[in-house]
C-alpha distance (Angstrom), angle and dihedral (degrees) to the residues before:
residue distance angle dihedral
X1 . . .
X2 3.81 . .
X3 3.77 118.5 .
X4 3.81 117.9 -111.3
X5 3.80 110.2 -120.0
X6 3.81 96.7 177.2
X7 3.81 96.4 112.1
X8 3.81 92.3 45.8
X9 3.81 91.2 47.9
X10 3.81 92.0 49.2
X11 3.81 90.5 50.8
X12 3.80 92.3 48.5
X13 3.81 93.2 50.1
X14 3.81 92.4 46.2
X15 3.80 93.7 47.8
X16 3.80 97.7 46.5
X17 3.79 85.8 61.8
X18 3.80 101.0 -84.5
X19 3.78 131.6 -73.8
X20 3.81 92.4 -66.8
X21 3.81 89.1 61.9
X22 3.83 93.0 56.7
X23 3.81 114.4 95.0
X24 3.80 97.6 168.0
X25 3.78 138.9 -1.7
X26 3.80 129.2 -164.5
X27 3.77 132.2 152.1
X28 3.76 137.4 -142.6
X29 3.77 128.7 -165.8
X30 3.81 95.8 -61.4
X31 3.81 108.6 2.7
X32 3.77 142.7 71.9
X33 3.81 104.1 -138.1
X34 3.79 113.0 -154.9
X35 3.77 128.4 -174.1
X36 3.79 103.0 -155.0
X37 3.79 130.7 -163.8
X38 3.81 90.5 -138.0
X39 3.81 119.9 12.3
X40 3.80 90.5 -168.4
X41 3.82 88.3 72.4
X42 3.81 90.7 63.2
X43 3.80 117.2 96.2
X44 3.80 102.6 -136.7
X45 3.79 95.0 176.8
X46 3.80 94.1 53.2
X47 3.80 94.1 46.1
X48 3.82 93.3 47.3
X49 3.82 92.5 54.6
X50 3.83 96.2 40.4
X51 3.81 115.7 112.9
X52 3.78 109.0 -114.2
X53 3.81 93.5 35.2
X54 3.79 120.7 91.7
X55 3.82 97.0 -165.8
X56 3.80 144.9 -52.7
X57 3.81 124.4 -103.4
X58 3.80 128.6 -170.6
X59 3.79 110.6 -155.6
X60 3.77 140.1 137.6
X61 3.79 93.6 8.1
X62 3.79 90.2 -56.9
X63 3.77 132.1 115.3
X64 3.79 102.2 -141.6
X65 3.78 123.2 -161.8
X66 3.80 108.7 -163.5
X67 3.80 109.5 -143.0
X68 3.80 108.3 157.2
X69 3.79 134.6 -123.0
X70 3.82 94.1 -33.5
X71 3.82 91.2 64.0
X72 3.86 94.1 117.3
X73 3.82 90.0 62.9
X74 3.80 92.7 46.6
X75 3.82 90.1 45.7
X76 3.82 91.9 54.1
X77 3.80 90.4 48.5
X78 3.83 92.9 48.4
X79 3.82 89.3 53.1
X80 3.81 90.5 52.7
X81 3.81 94.9 44.0
X82 3.81 94.3 47.3
X83 3.82 93.1 38.6
X84 3.79 90.5 -132.5
X85 3.76 135.3 129.2
X86 3.75 116.5 -118.6
X87 3.73 126.0 -153.6
X88 3.80 91.1 -118.8
X89 3.73 122.0 -160.5
X90 3.70 126.1 86.7
X91 3.77 124.6 -71.9
X92 3.77 106.1 -157.3
X93 3.79 118.4 -164.4
X94 3.78 145.1 88.4
X95 3.76 98.9 65.8
X96 3.79 102.5 -48.6
X97 3.78 93.0 116.4
X98 3.78 124.1 35.5
X99 3.79 112.5 -110.4
X100 3.78 127.0 -136.8
X101 3.74 138.7 53.1
X102 3.78 117.5 -37.6
X103 3.80 89.4 -135.1
X104 3.83 97.9 50.7
């Protein structure tokens, strides 16, 4: 049975400044990657201590909420909770996937 991430998704949306503060949302292997209208509306301290969230990273113009390997399920739930459309797909960069040749 799949885990219900509704409460976590609601908390994430509320603490990134609400759905009206979200310009874009994609995910990579372990992170929700938000582009926010105003990053100052996000509550870093709350999100960093919230169960179900590993940490928060600000990089490359994105507000990244590190979730872990179950990020696709949380991503889908955030889209439903916020009633927004994400950009889907996987954005791979910034250390989520080891770089280099597999045979090195």
